[in-house]
Structures are given as C-alpha cells and as structure tokens.
VOKELO-858098 format. One record per residue: residue number from 1; residue in one letter; chain; x, y, z of N, C-alpha, C in turn. Coordinates in pm, whole numbers, plus 50000, padded with zeros to 5 digits. Layout:
REM residues N
<atom num="NUM" residu="A" chaine="A" n_x="X" n_y="Y" n_z="Z" ca_x="X" ca_y="Y" ca_z="Z" c_x="X" c_y="Y" c_z="Z"/>
...
//
This chain:
REM residues 108
<atom num="1" residu="M" chaine="A" n_x="03992" n_y="45270" n_z="49059" ca_x="03935" ca_y="45395" ca_z="49109" c_x="03788" c_y="45373" c_z="49143"/>
<atom num="2" residu="I" chaine="A" n_x="03748" n_y="45414" n_z="49259" ca_x="03608" ca_y="45409" ca_z="49299" c_x="03548" c_y="45546" c_z="49273"/>
<atom num="3" residu="E" chaine="A" n_x="03441" n_y="45548" n_z="49195" ca_x="03374" ca_y="45672" ca_z="49161" c_x="03249" c_y="45688" c_z="49247"/>
<atom num="4" residu="V" chaine="A" n_x="03243" n_y="45798" n_z="49320" ca_x="03124" ca_y="45833" ca_z="49398" c_x="03065" c_y="45956" c_z="49329"/>
<atom num="5" residu="R" chaine="A" n_x="02940" n_y="45944" n_z="49287" ca_x="02872" ca_y="46055" ca_z="49220" c_x="02753" c_y="46097" c_z="49304"/>
<atom num="6" residu="I" chaine="A" n_x="02745" n_y="46226" n_z="49330" ca_x="02635" ca_y="46282" ca_z="49409" c_x="02561" c_y="46381" c_z="49320"/>
<atom num="7" residu="F" chaine="A" n_x="02430" n_y="46361" n_z="49308" ca_x="02346" ca_y="46447" ca_z="49225" c_x="02251" c_y="46524" c_z="49315"/>
<atom num="8" residu="G" chaine="A" n_x="02251" n_y="46655" n_z="49300" ca_x="02163" ca_y="46740" ca_z="49378" c_x="02130" c_y="46863" c_z="49299"/>
<atom num="9" residu="T" chaine="A" n_x="02080" n_y="46963" n_z="49368" ca_x="02048" ca_y="47091" ca_z="49306" c_x="02043" c_y="47197" c_z="49416"/>
<atom num="10" residu="P" chaine="A" n_x="02071" n_y="47321" n_z="49381" ca_x="02053" ca_y="47427" ca_z="49481" c_x="01907" c_y="47435" c_z="49524"/>
<atom num="11" residu="T" chaine="A" n_x="01884" n_y="47478" n_z="49645" ca_x="01748" ca_y="47490" ca_z="49697" c_x="01725" c_y="47632" c_z="49748"/>
<atom num="12" residu="A" chaine="A" n_x="01600" n_y="47672" n_z="49743" ca_x="01562" ca_y="47804" ca_z="49795" c_x="01544" c_y="47796" c_z="49946"/>
<atom num="13" residu="C" chaine="A" n_x="01590" n_y="47899" n_z="50014" ca_x="01569" ca_y="47909" ca_z="50159" c_x="01538" c_y="48053" c_z="50194"/>
<atom num="14" residu="A" chaine="A" n_x="01517" n_y="48080" n_z="50320" ca_x="01476" ca_y="48213" ca_z="50364" c_x="01577" c_y="48322" c_z="50327"/>
<atom num="15" residu="T" chaine="A" n_x="01704" n_y="48285" n_z="50319" ca_x="01808" ca_y="48384" ca_z="50290" c_x="01851" c_y="48385" c_z="50144"/>
<atom num="16" residu="G" chaine="A" n_x="01785" n_y="48308" n_z="50059" ca_x="01819" ca_y="48305" ca_z="49917" c_x="01834" c_y="48164" c_z="49866"/>
<atom num="17" residu="I" chaine="A" n_x="01942" n_y="48139" n_z="49795" ca_x="01968" ca_y="48007" ca_z="49737" c_x="02079" c_y="47940" c_z="49817"/>
<atom num="18" residu="S" chaine="A" n_x="02056" n_y="47814" n_z="49852" ca_x="02156" ca_y="47736" ca_z="49926" c_x="02205" c_y="47621" c_z="49839"/>
<atom num="19" residu="D" chaine="A" n_x="02335" n_y="47601" n_z="49838" ca_x="02393" ca_y="47490" ca_z="49765" c_x="02451" c_y="47390" c_z="49866"/>
<atom num="20" residu="S" chaine="A" n_x="02368" n_y="47353" n_z="49963" ca_x="02414" ca_y="47270" ca_z="50075" c_x="02456" c_y="47130" c_z="50031"/>
<atom num="21" residu="W" chaine="A" n_x="02392" n_y="47072" n_z="49930" ca_x="02434" ca_y="46938" ca_z="49886" c_x="02572" c_y="46942" c_z="49821"/>
<atom num="22" residu="K" chaine="A" n_x="02601" n_y="47049" n_z="49750" ca_x="02733" ca_y="47064" ca_z="49690" c_x="02839" c_y="47077" c_z="49800"/>
<atom num="23" residu="R" chaine="A" n_x="02809" n_y="47156" n_z="49902" ca_x="02901" ca_y="47168" ca_z="50016" c_x="02919" c_y="47033" c_z="50086"/>
<atom num="24" residu="M" chaine="A" n_x="02810" n_y="46960" n_z="50103" ca_x="02818" ca_y="46829" ca_z="50168" c_x="02899" c_y="46731" c_z="50083"/>
<atom num="25" residu="A" chaine="A" n_x="02886" n_y="46739" n_z="49952" ca_x="02967" ca_y="46653" ca_z="49864" c_x="03115" c_y="46682" c_z="49884"/>
<atom num="26" residu="G" chaine="A" n_x="03151" n_y="46807" n_z="49904" ca_x="03289" ca_y="46842" ca_z="49933" c_x="03337" c_y="46781" c_z="50063"/>
<atom num="27" residu="W" chaine="A" n_x="03251" n_y="46781" n_z="50164" ca_x="03285" ca_y="46719" ca_z="50293" c_x="03302" c_y="46568" c_z="50277"/>
<atom num="28" residu="V" chaine="A" n_x="03212" n_y="46504" n_z="50201" ca_x="03222" ca_y="46361" ca_z="50174" c_x="03354" c_y="46331" c_z="50104"/>
<atom num="29" residu="R" chaine="A" n_x="03390" n_y="46413" n_z="50005" ca_x="03517" ca_y="46396" ca_z="49933" c_x="03634" c_y="46398" c_z="50031"/>
<atom num="30" residu="T" chaine="A" n_x="03636" n_y="46495" n_z="50118" ca_x="03745" ca_y="46507" ca_z="50217" c_x="03751" c_y="46384" c_z="50306"/>
<atom num="31" residu="Q" chaine="A" n_x="03636" n_y="46338" n_z="50355" ca_x="03632" ca_y="46223" ca_z="50445" c_x="03678" c_y="46095" c_z="50375"/>
<atom num="32" residu="L" chaine="A" n_x="03628" n_y="46070" n_z="50254" ca_x="03665" ca_y="45947" ca_z="50183" c_x="03810" c_y="45948" c_z="50138"/>
<atom num="33" residu="Q" chaine="A" n_x="03860" n_y="46063" n_z="50095" ca_x="04000" ca_y="46069" ca_z="50055" c_x="04093" c_y="46055" c_z="50175"/>
<atom num="34" residu="A" chaine="A" n_x="04051" n_y="46103" n_z="50290" ca_x="04132" ca_y="46085" ca_z="50411" c_x="04139" c_y="45937" c_z="50448"/>
<atom num="35" residu="R" chaine="A" n_x="04030" n_y="45867" n_z="50426" ca_x="04025" ca_y="45725" ca_z="50463" c_x="04087" c_y="45634" c_z="50357"/>
<atom num="36" residu="Y" chaine="A" n_x="04060" n_y="45662" n_z="50227" ca_x="04101" ca_y="45571" ca_z="50121" c_x="04205" c_y="45628" c_z="50025"/>
<atom num="37" residu="G" chaine="A" n_x="04238" n_y="45755" n_z="50039" ca_x="04337" ca_y="45814" ca_z="49950" c_x="04280" c_y="45848" c_z="49813"/>
<atom num="38" residu="D" chaine="A" n_x="04369" n_y="45859" n_z="49718" ca_x="04332" ca_y="45903" ca_z="49584" c_x="04259" c_y="45798" c_z="49501"/>
<atom num="39" residu="V" chaine="A" n_x="04236" n_y="45679" n_z="49556" ca_x="04164" ca_y="45576" ca_z="49480" c_x="04013" c_y="45601" c_z="49480"/>
<atom num="40" residu="V" chaine="A" n_x="03968" n_y="45698" n_z="49560" ca_x="03827" ca_y="45735" ca_z="49564" c_x="03813" c_y="45874" c_z="49504"/>
<atom num="41" residu="R" chaine="A" n_x="03722" n_y="45886" n_z="49410" ca_x="03695" ca_y="46015" ca_z="49348" c_x="03548" c_y="46049" c_z="49371"/>
<atom num="42" residu="V" chaine="A" n_x="03522" n_y="46165" n_z="49428" ca_x="03386" ca_y="46210" ca_z="49456" c_x="03356" c_y="46328" c_z="49365"/>
<atom num="43" residu="Q" chaine="A" n_x="03247" n_y="46317" n_z="49290" ca_x="03204" ca_y="46424" ca_z="49200" c_x="03061" c_y="46464" c_z="49235"/>
<atom num="44" residu="Y" chaine="A" n_x="03036" n_y="46594" n_z="49233" ca_x="02902" ca_y="46647" ca_z="49254" c_x="02849" c_y="46700" c_z="49121"/>
<atom num="45" residu="Y" chaine="A" n_x="02722" n_y="46672" n_z="49095" ca_x="02658" ca_y="46721" ca_z="48973" c_x="02524" c_y="46785" c_z="49007"/>
<atom num="46" residu="D" chaine="A" n_x="02505" n_y="46909" n_z="48964" ca_x="02375" ca_y="46974" ca_z="48972" c_x="02291" c_y="46910" c_z="48861"/>
<atom num="47" residu="V" chaine="A" n_x="02175" n_y="46857" n_z="48893" ca_x="02095" ca_y="46785" ca_z="48793" c_x="02051" c_y="46873" c_z="48676"/>
<atom num="48" residu="F" chaine="A" n_x="02061" n_y="47005" n_z="48691" ca_x="02024" ca_y="47095" ca_z="48582" c_x="02145" c_y="47140" c_z="48500"/>
<atom num="49" residu="S" chaine="A" n_x="02263" n_y="47087" n_z="48532" ca_x="02384" ca_y="47128" ca_z="48462" c_x="02407" c_y="47043" c_z="48337"/>
<atom num="50" residu="R" chaine="A" n_x="02486" n_y="47096" n_z="48245" ca_x="02521" ca_y="47022" ca_z="48124" c_x="02604" c_y="46899" c_z="48159"/>
<atom num="51" residu="E" chaine="A" n_x="02688" n_y="46907" n_z="48263" ca_x="02771" ca_y="46794" ca_z="48302" c_x="02686" c_y="46673" c_z="48342"/>
<atom num="52" residu="A" chaine="A" n_x="02571" n_y="46698" n_z="48401" ca_x="02485" ca_y="46589" ca_z="48447" c_x="02418" c_y="46514" c_z="48333"/>
<atom num="53" residu="E" chaine="A" n_x="02412" n_y="46577" n_z="48216" ca_x="02343" ca_y="46515" ca_z="48102" c_x="02404" c_y="46382" c_z="48060"/>
<atom num="54" residu="Q" chaine="A" n_x="02531" n_y="46359" n_z="48093" ca_x="02596" ca_y="46233" ca_z="48055" c_x="02550" c_y="46116" c_z="48142"/>
<atom num="55" residu="F" chaine="A" n_x="02474" n_y="46143" n_z="48248" ca_x="02429" ca_y="46039" ca_z="48340" c_x="02277" c_y="46021" c_z="48329"/>
<atom num="56" residu="S" chaine="A" n_x="02235" n_y="45963" n_z="48216" ca_x="02092" ca_y="45949" ca_z="48190" c_x="02024" c_y="45862" c_z="48295"/>
<atom num="57" residu="D" chaine="A" n_x="02096" n_y="45764" n_z="48353" ca_x="02036" ca_y="45679" ca_z="48456" c_x="01993" c_y="45762" c_z="48577"/>
<atom num="58" residu="A" chaine="A" n_x="02078" n_y="45852" n_z="48621" ca_x="02045" ca_y="45937" ca_z="48736" c_x="01933" c_y="46034" c_z="48701"/>
<atom num="59" residu="L" chaine="A" n_x="01940" n_y="46095" n_z="48584" ca_x="01836" ca_y="46191" ca_z="48545" c_x="01701" c_y="46123" c_z="48527"/>
<atom num="60" residu="D" chaine="A" n_x="01701" n_y="45999" n_z="48476" ca_x="01576" ca_y="45924" ca_z="48466" c_x="01517" c_y="45900" c_z="48604"/>
<atom num="61" residu="M" chaine="A" n_x="01600" n_y="45870" n_z="48702" ca_x="01551" ca_y="45849" ca_z="48839" c_x="01490" c_y="45976" c_z="48896"/>
<atom num="62" residu="V" chaine="A" n_x="01552" n_y="46090" n_z="48866" ca_x="01496" ca_y="46218" ca_z="48912" c_x="01360" c_y="46240" c_z="48847"/>
<atom num="63" residu="R" chaine="A" n_x="01351" n_y="46217" n_z="48717" ca_x="01222" ca_y="46233" ca_z="48646" c_x="01116" c_y="46136" c_z="48699"/>
<atom num="64" residu="D" chaine="A" n_x="01160" n_y="46019" n_z="48746" ca_x="01067" ca_y="45920" ca_z="48801" c_x="01027" c_y="45949" c_z="48944"/>
<atom num="65" residu="G" chaine="A" n_x="01081" n_y="46056" n_z="49003" ca_x="01039" ca_y="46097" ca_z="49136" c_x="01131" c_y="46061" c_z="49251"/>
<atom num="66" residu="H" chaine="A" n_x="01249" n_y="46003" n_z="49222" ca_x="01343" ca_y="45975" ca_z="49332" c_x="01388" c_y="46107" c_z="49394"/>
<atom num="67" residu="P" chaine="A" n_x="01382" n_y="46117" n_z="49525" ca_x="01423" ca_y="46243" ca_z="49589" c_x="01575" c_y="46261" c_z="49586"/>
<atom num="68" residu="L" chaine="A" n_x="01615" n_y="46388" n_z="49576" ca_x="01756" ca_y="46424" ca_z="49582" c_x="01801" c_y="46434" c_z="49727"/>
<atom num="69" residu="P" chaine="A" n_x="01928" n_y="46417" n_z="49751" ca_x="02033" ca_y="46386" ca_z="49657" c_x="02036" c_y="46237" c_z="49622"/>
<atom num="70" residu="L" chaine="A" n_x="02083" n_y="46207" n_z="49502" ca_x="02109" ca_y="46069" ca_z="49463" c_x="02259" c_y="46045" c_z="49482"/>
<atom num="71" residu="V" chaine="A" n_x="02294" n_y="45934" n_z="49544" ca_x="02435" ca_y="45900" ca_z="49566" c_x="02463" c_y="45766" c_z="49499"/>
<atom num="72" residu="F" chaine="A" n_x="02559" n_y="45765" n_z="49409" ca_x="02601" ca_y="45644" ca_z="49340" c_x="02745" c_y="45611" c_z="49378"/>
<atom num="73" residu="I" chaine="A" n_x="02773" n_y="45483" n_z="49392" ca_x="02909" ca_y="45435" ca_z="49400" c_x="02926" c_y="45345" c_z="49279"/>
<atom num="74" residu="G" chaine="A" n_x="03012" n_y="45388" n_z="49187" ca_x="03019" ca_y="45321" ca_z="49058" c_x="02885" c_y="45338" c_z="48989"/>
<atom num="75" residu="S" chaine="A" n_x="02828" n_y="45230" n_z="48941" ca_x="02698" ca_y="45238" ca_z="48873" c_x="02582" c_y="45201" c_z="48967"/>
<atom num="76" residu="E" chaine="A" n_x="02613" n_y="45173" n_z="49092" ca_x="02510" ca_y="45132" ca_z="49189" c_x="02461" c_y="45250" c_z="49271"/>
<atom num="77" residu="M" chaine="A" n_x="02328" n_y="45267" n_z="49281" ca_x="02275" ca_y="45373" ca_z="49365" c_x="02286" c_y="45330" c_z="49511"/>
<atom num="78" residu="L" chaine="A" n_x="02350" n_y="45414" n_z="49590" ca_x="02364" ca_y="45389" ca_z="49733" c_x="02245" c_y="45445" c_z="49809"/>
<atom num="79" residu="S" chaine="A" n_x="02202" n_y="45566" n_z="49772" ca_x="02089" ca_y="45626" ca_z="49844" c_x="02019" c_y="45731" c_z="49758"/>
<atom num="80" residu="S" chaine="A" n_x="01896" n_y="45760" n_z="49799" ca_x="01815" ca_y="45862" ca_z="49734" c_x="01740" c_y="45936" c_z="49843"/>
<atom num="81" residu="G" chaine="A" n_x="01757" n_y="46068" n_z="49846" ca_x="01691" ca_y="46149" ca_z="49946" c_x="01760" c_y="46142" c_z="50081"/>
<atom num="82" residu="G" chaine="A" n_x="01721" n_y="46231" n_z="50168" ca_x="01776" ca_y="46231" ca_z="50303" c_x="01916" c_y="46287" c_z="50309"/>
<atom num="83" residu="K" chaine="A" n_x="01985" n_y="46247" n_z="50413" ca_x="02120" ca_y="46297" ca_z="50438" c_x="02223" c_y="46218" c_z="50359"/>
<atom num="84" residu="I" chaine="A" n_x="02331" n_y="46285" n_z="50323" ca_x="02445" ca_y="46218" ca_z="50260" c_x="02532" c_y="46167" c_z="50374"/>
<atom num="85" residu="S" chaine="A" n_x="02564" n_y="46039" n_z="50369" ca_x="02643" ca_y="45977" ca_z="50475" c_x="02761" c_y="45901" c_z="50419"/>
<atom num="86" residu="V" chaine="A" n_x="02872" n_y="45907" n_z="50488" ca_x="02989" ca_y="45827" ca_z="50450" c_x="03007" c_y="45712" c_z="50547"/>
<atom num="87" residu="S" chaine="A" n_x="02906" n_y="45682" n_z="50626" ca_x="02920" ca_y="45579" ca_z="50730" c_x="02919" c_y="45438" c_z="50673"/>
<atom num="88" residu="R" chaine="A" n_x="02871" n_y="45420" n_z="50550" ca_x="02868" ca_y="45286" ca_z="50491" c_x="03011" c_y="45236" c_z="50471"/>
<atom num="89" residu="D" chaine="A" n_x="03035" n_y="45114" n_z="50513" ca_x="03165" ca_y="45053" ca_z="50493" c_x="03177" c_y="45010" c_z="50348"/>
<atom num="90" residu="L" chaine="A" n_x="03276" n_y="45059" n_z="50279" ca_x="03293" ca_y="45025" ca_z="50139" c_x="03362" c_y="44891" c_z="50121"/>
<atom num="91" residu="G" chaine="A" n_x="03395" n_y="44822" n_z="50230" ca_x="03456" ca_y="44692" ca_z="50221" c_x="03603" c_y="44698" c_z="50182"/>
<atom num="92" residu="I" chaine="A" n_x="03668" n_y="44809" n_z="50208" ca_x="03808" ca_y="44827" ca_z="50171" c_x="03892" c_y="44824" c_z="50298"/>
<atom num="93" residu="Q" chaine="A" n_x="03993" n_y="44740" n_z="50298" ca_x="04082" ca_y="44731" ca_z="50414" c_x="04184" c_y="44845" c_z="50414"/>
<atom num="94" residu="D" chaine="A" n_x="04239" n_y="44877" n_z="50299" ca_x="04332" ca_y="44989" ca_z="50285" c_x="04324" c_y="45040" c_z="50142"/>
<atom num="95" residu="S" chaine="A" n_x="04388" n_y="45153" n_z="50117" ca_x="04374" ca_y="45217" ca_z="49987" c_x="04429" c_y="45131" c_z="49874"/>
<atom num="96" residu="S" chaine="A" n_x="04524" n_y="45043" n_z="49900" ca_x="04579" ca_y="44959" ca_z="49793" c_x="04478" c_y="44856" c_z="49744"/>
<atom num="97" residu="Q" chaine="A" n_x="04376" n_y="44825" n_z="49824" ca_x="04273" ca_y="44729" ca_z="49785" c_x="04151" c_y="44793" c_z="49722"/>
<atom num="98" residu="A" chaine="A" n_x="04142" n_y="44922" n_z="49724" ca_x="04019" ca_y="44990" ca_z="49688" c_x="03967" c_y="44954" c_z="49551"/>
<atom num="99" residu="E" chaine="A" n_x="04050" n_y="44961" n_z="49451" ca_x="04000" ca_y="44940" ca_z="49315" c_x="03950" c_y="44799" c_z="49293"/>
<atom num="100" residu="R" chaine="A" n_x="04014" n_y="44700" n_z="49350" ca_x="03976" ca_y="44563" ca_z="49321" c_x="03878" c_y="44502" c_z="49422"/>
<atom num="101" residu="S" chaine="A" n_x="03853" n_y="44568" n_z="49535" ca_x="03774" ca_y="44502" ca_z="49637" c_x="03635" c_y="44558" c_z="49661"/>
<atom num="102" residu="W" chaine="A" n_x="03604" n_y="44678" n_z="49609" ca_x="03473" ca_y="44733" ca_z="49641" c_x="03363" c_y="44657" c_z="49571"/>
<atom num="103" residu="H" chaine="A" n_x="03255" n_y="44635" n_z="49644" ca_x="03136" ca_y="44570" ca_z="49590" c_x="03016" c_y="44647" c_z="49645"/>
<atom num="104" residu="P" chaine="A" n_x="02908" n_y="44667" n_z="49568" ca_x="02793" ca_y="44744" ca_z="49614" c_x="02736" c_y="44697" c_z="49747"/>
<atom num="105" residu="S" chaine="A" n_x="02748" n_y="44569" n_z="49778" ca_x="02692" ca_y="44519" ca_z="49905" c_x="02782" c_y="44552" c_z="50022"/>
<atom num="106" residu="G" chaine="A" n_x="02904" n_y="44603" n_z="49995" ca_x="02998" ca_y="44631" ca_z="50102" c_x="03074" c_y="44509" c_z="50147"/>
<atom num="107" residu="R" chaine="A" n_x="03057" n_y="44395" n_z="50076" ca_x="03120" ca_y="44271" ca_z="50119" c_x="03249" c_y="44240" c_z="50043"/>
<atom num="108" residu="G" chaine="A" n_x="03286" n_y="44324" n_z="49947" ca_x="03411" ca_y="44302" ca_z="49874" c_x="03406" c_y="44191" c_z="49775"/>
//
C-alpha cells in the first residue's frame, strides 16, 4: 500500500473559511485511485486536528516554517507549499506493482 498524506488547514477568505486543500486532497485521491487502484491511499490531515498529532515529523516541519500544504508519499516529503499535484510519476507500471515498486525518487 502506498500512503499519500496531505497536511493543510482551512484558510480565511473574503467569503469566510475555505477548506480548499481538503477538497484538493479529495481530487488527488480520485486521480490516484483511478490510475493505481486501491493500492494507493490518500489521507488529508488538518494540522490542528487530533488525528495529525500522530505525525510529529510533519508537525515539526510546520513549526519550522515549511509552508502548507505538506505532501508525503510514505515517509518521504514530496512537496511543501504551492499547489498539490499528481503529475509526479510514482514509478508504477500497473496497480499490481504499486506496493513493491514505489521509490521516493520515482525510479522504482
């Protein structure tokens, strides 16, 4: 199973509070599951939630000033700040290879 974790937080905007990173995480989940099937699991965590407390590495990065959203694949940080993208090739040929072939460099 490939775990993709996205850490963000709601933001204030002119019309109130926006949870756009959470919505984008849902879109990423749909895109990755369409491509790789159930071997990819995408989870979104609000950095102020109790669920996020189990990921001290991500919370330490937030405290150290890394901009949100933070995107991890497994234990490797893929990106910090900016747009969430699924364009990175995970190095998987098909869903049957997903668990054994992913590598943070994308080279398998």
